[in-house]
BALOBA-1460 file (C-alpha; in Angstrom, 3 decimals):
// residues 76
<rec num="1" residu="m" x="-88.336" y="46.122" z="51.771"/>
<rec num="2" residu="s" x="-90.747" y="44.022" z="54.870"/>
<rec num="3" residu="a" x="-89.786" y="41.339" z="56.669"/>
<rec num="4" residu="e" x="-92.700" y="39.060" z="55.202"/>
<rec num="5" residu="n" x="-90.091" y="40.333" z="51.386"/>
<rec num="6" residu="i" x="-87.398" y="39.834" z="53.502"/>
<rec num="7" residu="k" x="-87.994" y="36.394" z="54.332"/>
<rec num="8" residu="d" x="-89.738" y="35.266" z="51.576"/>
<rec num="9" residu="e" x="-86.416" y="36.070" z="49.339"/>
<rec num="10" residu="l" x="-84.491" y="34.120" z="52.219"/>
<rec num="11" residu="h" x="-86.605" y="31.079" z="51.431"/>
<rec num="12" residu="q" x="-86.001" y="31.478" z="47.826"/>
<rec num="13" residu="l" x="-82.717" y="31.349" z="47.976"/>
<rec num="14" residu="i" x="-83.006" y="28.702" z="50.572"/>
<rec num="15" residu="e" x="-84.391" y="26.775" z="48.123"/>
<rec num="16" residu="n" x="-82.108" y="26.717" z="45.378"/>
<rec num="17" residu="a" x="-79.071" y="27.186" z="47.385"/>
<rec num="18" residu="d" x="-76.731" y="24.159" z="47.555"/>
<rec num="19" residu="e" x="-74.723" y="22.478" z="50.515"/>
<rec num="20" residu="q" x="-71.699" y="25.346" z="50.852"/>
<rec num="21" residu="s" x="-73.475" y="28.483" z="50.122"/>
<rec num="22" residu="l" x="-76.260" y="26.353" z="53.206"/>
<rec num="23" residu="r" x="-73.732" y="26.102" z="55.537"/>
<rec num="24" residu="i" x="-71.751" y="29.141" z="54.452"/>
<rec num="25" residu="a" x="-75.417" y="31.191" z="55.272"/>
<rec num="26" residu="l" x="-75.868" y="28.499" z="58.512"/>
<rec num="27" residu="s" x="-72.749" y="29.190" z="60.293"/>
<rec num="28" residu="v" x="-73.648" y="33.167" z="59.995"/>
<rec num="29" residu="l" x="-76.499" y="33.651" z="60.589"/>
<rec num="30" residu="k" x="-75.730" y="31.122" z="64.254"/>
<rec num="31" residu="s" x="-72.775" y="33.549" z="64.453"/>
<rec num="32" residu="e" x="-74.803" y="36.423" z="65.644"/>
<rec num="33" residu="e" x="-72.610" y="37.797" z="69.011"/>
<rec num="34" residu="t" x="-74.086" y="40.225" z="71.720"/>
<rec num="35" residu="e" x="-72.827" y="43.214" z="73.179"/>
<rec num="36" residu="a" x="-72.635" y="40.795" z="75.502"/>
<rec num="37" residu="d" x="-70.247" y="38.671" z="73.747"/>
<rec num="38" residu="y" x="-67.490" y="41.592" z="73.903"/>
<rec num="39" residu="a" x="-67.869" y="42.332" z="77.701"/>
<rec num="40" residu="l" x="-65.259" y="43.730" z="79.393"/>
<rec num="41" residu="s" x="-64.341" y="41.391" z="82.569"/>
<rec num="42" residu="s" x="-63.206" y="43.747" z="86.352"/>
<rec num="43" residu="e" x="-60.463" y="42.759" z="85.804"/>
<rec num="44" residu="h" x="-59.222" y="43.783" z="82.794"/>
<rec num="45" residu="k" x="-61.365" y="46.890" z="83.314"/>
<rec num="46" residu="e" x="-59.136" y="48.035" z="86.474"/>
<rec num="47" residu="l" x="-55.731" y="46.726" z="83.758"/>
<rec num="48" residu="l" x="-57.488" y="48.788" z="81.250"/>
<rec num="49" residu="d" x="-57.985" y="51.764" z="84.260"/>
<rec num="50" residu="k" x="-54.762" y="51.895" z="85.941"/>
<rec num="51" residu="r" x="-52.759" y="51.759" z="81.882"/>
<rec num="52" residu="l" x="-54.783" y="54.699" z="80.520"/>
<rec num="53" residu="d" x="-54.202" y="56.877" z="84.095"/>
<rec num="54" residu="e" x="-50.469" y="55.793" z="83.333"/>
<rec num="55" residu="h" x="-50.173" y="57.724" z="79.725"/>
<rec num="56" residu="e" x="-51.980" y="60.307" z="80.773"/>
<rec num="57" residu="k" x="-48.911" y="61.192" z="83.310"/>
<rec num="58" residu="n" x="-46.641" y="59.954" z="81.466"/>
<rec num="59" residu="p" x="-47.335" y="60.210" z="77.511"/>
<rec num="60" residu="t" x="-44.206" y="60.190" z="76.160"/>
<rec num="61" residu="s" x="-43.811" y="56.867" z="78.643"/>
<rec num="62" residu="g" x="-44.680" y="54.268" z="75.446"/>
<rec num="63" residu="s" x="-43.126" y="53.281" z="71.746"/>
<rec num="64" residu="s" x="-44.321" y="54.314" z="68.477"/>
<rec num="65" residu="w" x="-46.267" y="51.738" z="67.073"/>
<rec num="66" residu="q" x="-42.747" y="52.171" z="64.040"/>
<rec num="67" residu="e" x="-40.718" y="51.175" z="66.378"/>
<rec num="68" residu="v" x="-42.953" y="48.797" z="68.412"/>
<rec num="69" residu="r" x="-42.780" y="47.210" z="64.286"/>
<rec num="70" residu="k" x="-39.585" y="47.200" z="64.653"/>
<rec num="71" residu="r" x="-39.011" y="45.443" z="66.851"/>
<rec num="72" residu="i" x="-41.417" y="42.749" z="65.944"/>
<rec num="73" residu="e" x="-39.596" y="42.522" z="62.696"/>
<rec num="74" residu="k" x="-36.295" y="41.882" z="64.161"/>
<rec num="75" residu="r" x="-38.114" y="38.547" z="66.413"/>
<rec num="76" residu="i" x="-39.410" y="37.389" z="63.301"/>
């Protein structure tokens, strides 16, 4: 389907859409995020690098997902 066909189809859908559908469509189009929206700060990169380095030095020092989940479940 060409860009022109897509535009025509969207136009038809918009013309016939109710207010709620239009609000949803507008929200989706406005919320398009770019990769830059998820860029890590240099501080976060350093922290992740440090944690990875610690893990590689001692991979058994962490907790399994099951252990983490049990600790969380005990708290709630």
